[in-house]
C-alpha positions in Angstrom: -11.5 -0.6 11.7 -10.8 3.1 11.2 -7.1 4.0 11.0 -5.8 6.3 13.7 -3.7 9.3 12.6 -1.8 11.9 14.6 -0.8 15.3 13.1 1.9 17.2 14.9 2.1 20.8 13.9 -1.1 22.6 13.0 0.1 25.3 10.6 -1.3 25.5 7.0 0.1 22.2 5.9 -0.6 20.2 9.1 -4.0 21.9 9.5 -5.1 21.0 5.9 -4.1 17.4 6.4 -5.9 17.3 9.7 -9.1 18.6 8.1 -8.9 16.3 5.1 -8.4 13.2 7.3 -11.3 14.3 9.6 -13.6 14.8 6.5 -12.7 11.2 5.4 -14.0 10.0 8.8 -10.6 9.1 10.2 -9.7 9.2 13.9 -7.3 12.1 14.1 -5.3 13.5 17.1 -4.2 17.1 16.4 -1.1 18.2 18.4 0.7 21.6 18.6 2.6 23.6 21.2 0.3 26.6 20.4 -2.9 26.5 22.5 -4.7 28.8 20.1 -4.1 26.5 17.1 -5.2 23.5 19.1 -8.4 25.2 20.1 -9.1 25.8 16.4 -9.1 22.1 15.8 -11.0 21.0 18.9 -14.2 20.6 16.9 -12.5 19.1 13.8 -10.1 16.4 15.1 -11.1 13.5 17.3 -8.7 14.8 19.9 -6.8 18.1 20.0 -3.9 18.3 22.4 -1.4 21.0 23.5 2.0 19.3 23.7 5.7 19.6 23.0 6.6 16.4 21.1 10.3 17.0 21.6 9.7 15.7 25.1 9.7 11.9 25.2 7.2 11.9 28.1 4.6 13.8 26.1 4.9 11.3 23.2 4.6 8.4 25.6 1.6 9.9 27.5 -0.2 10.5 24.2 0.3 6.8 23.2 1.6 7.8 19.8 3.3 4.4 19.3 -0.2 2.9 18.9 -1.2 5.1 16.0 -1.2 3.8 12.4 0.4 6.9 11.0 2.0 10.0 12.5 2.5 13.1 10.3 5.1 15.6 11.6 4.1 18.9 10.0 6.2 21.2 12.3 6.8 24.5 10.5 10.0 26.4 10.7 11.6 24.7 13.7 13.8 22.1 12.0 15.4 21.0 15.2 12.0 20.2 16.7 11.0 18.3 13.6 14.1 16.2 13.7 14.0 15.5 17.4 10.3 14.6 17.2 11.0 12.2 14.4 13.8 10.5 16.3 11.7 10.0 19.4 8.8 8.6 17.3 11.2 6.1 15.6 12.5 5.1 19.0 9.0 4.4 20.3 8.3 2.2 17.2 5.7 4.2 15.5 4.5 2.2 12.4 4.6 4.9 9.8 6.0 8.5 9.9 5.6 11.2 7.3 7.6 14.4 7.8 7.4 17.8 6.2 10.9 18.9 5.1 12.0 22.6 4.9 14.9 22.0 2.5 17.1 19.3 0.9 19.4 19.2 3.9 16.5 18.7 6.2 15.3 15.8 4.0 18.7 14.1 4.1 18.7 14.1 7.9 15.1 12.9 8.1 15.8 10.0 5.8 19.0 9.1 7.8 17.0 8.9 11.0 14.3 6.7 9.5 11.4 8.8 8.3 9.2 6.6 6.1 8.1 9.4 3.8 9.4 13.0 3.4 7.4 15.7 1.6 8.2 19.1 0.3 4.7 20.7 -0.1 5.9 24.1 -1.3 8.5 22.7 -3.7 6.3 20.0 -5.1 3.4 22.4 -5.7 5.8 24.8 -7.5 6.9 22.0 -9.8 3.3 21.0 -10.4 2.2 24.5 -11.3 5.3 25.0 -13.5 4.7 21.8 -15.4 1.1 22.7 -16.0 2.0 26.2 -17.3 4.7 24.9 -19.7 2.5 22.2 -21.3 -1.0 23.3 -22.6 -2.1 19.6 -22.8 -1.3 18.7 -19.2 -4.2 19.2 -16.8 -2.5 17.8 -13.7 0.9 16.5 -12.6 1.8 14.4 -9.6 5.4 13.6 -8.8 5.9 10.0 -7.6 9.6 10.2 -7.1 12.5 12.2 -8.4 12.2 10.5 -11.8 8.6 9.2 -12.1 5.3 10.9 -12.3 1.6 10.6 -13.0 0.1 13.1 -15.4 -3.3 13.9 -16.9 -3.1 14.7 -20.6 -5.9 15.8 -22.9 -6.1 13.8 -26.1 -5.7 15.9 -29.2 -6.3 15.3 -32.9 -3.1 13.2 -33.2 -4.5 10.6 -30.7 -8.2 10.9 -31.4 -9.7 8.0 -33.4 -6.8 5.6 -32.7 -6.8 2.6 -30.5 -4.2 2.0 -27.8 -2.8 -0.9 -29.8 -2.5 1.4 -32.9 -0.6 4.0 -30.9 1.6 1.3 -29.1 2.5 4.0 -26.5 4.1 1.5 -24.1 6.5 0.1 -26.6 7.4 3.5 -28.3 7.6 5.6 -25.2 7.9 3.3 -22.2 4.8 4.8 -20.5 1.5 3.4 -19.5 -2.1 4.7 -19.9 -3.6 3.4 -16.7 -7.0 5.1 -17.0 -9.1 7.3 -19.3 -11.5 9.9 -18.1 -14.3 10.4 -20.6 -16.9 13.0 -19.5 -18.5 11.5 -16.4 -16.9 8.0 -16.9 -13.6 6.6 -15.9 -12.2 3.6 -17.8 -9.7 1.9 -15.6 -7.0 -0.3 -17.2 -8.4 0.3 -20.8 -8.2 -2.6 -23.2 -5.8 -2.5 -26.2 -8.8 -2.0 -28.6 -10.1 1.1 -26.7 -10.5 4.0 -29.2 -9.3 7.3 -27.9 -11.8 10.2 -28.4 -11.0 13.9 -28.7 -10.6 15.5 -25.3 -10.4 12.3 -23.4 -8.2 12.7 -20.4 -5.4 10.2 -20.4 -3.9 9.3 -17.0 -0.3 8.4 -17.8 2.3 6.9 -15.5 6.0 6.6 -16.3 9.5 8.1 -16.1 9.6 11.9 -16.5 12.0 11.6 -19.5 9.6 9.3 -21.3 6.5 11.4 -20.5 8.3 14.5 -21.8 9.3 12.7 -25.0 5.7 11.6 -25.5 4.4 15.1 -24.9 6.9 16.7 -27.4 6.3 14.0 -30.1 2.6 13.5 -29.9 1.0 16.4 -28.0 2.8 19.4 -29.6 
């Protein structure tokens, strides 16, 4: 069965999530207090509704408690974001992801029970900065405050060596979970896999260990 999602707030962030979910073939209800925004998504989402989710009766009438995942992407109105999240929790929504405006907002959201809190602007800034600083890093995804997944291009120091030769897990405490090689992806590569020049290594681990690996091997 298809999962059912609801996206509350159809600004740039909420709108992009709504479009992406719809493109994946998911059932999506798009909700906003702005009628013009809702009209923009009437042909994209499964349902597009004008509604104020700080009103309990609206959330109840929309049946949001029955959705698999509700994304609260309300823009600058922190009070509306918090109140909407509280009501969703009280109605027993299974999973709630909320966009935070700042660290204080995040603390409040976590205290009231948001399952996942995202900082799209901050996280994208960190991602871009990380890519700029390291020439070998193609992409960077923060998993938590201390752990990340990065894509690193194999250089001459790594090329021609097997994973067991490099012993990266023991030396640096990080794991190579996959290797992209041209049009192929090697998932969970074996210890005897020979790294080739310009392979893209998908590495997961603590930020301090990844940084240590980059400085030692990739510089």
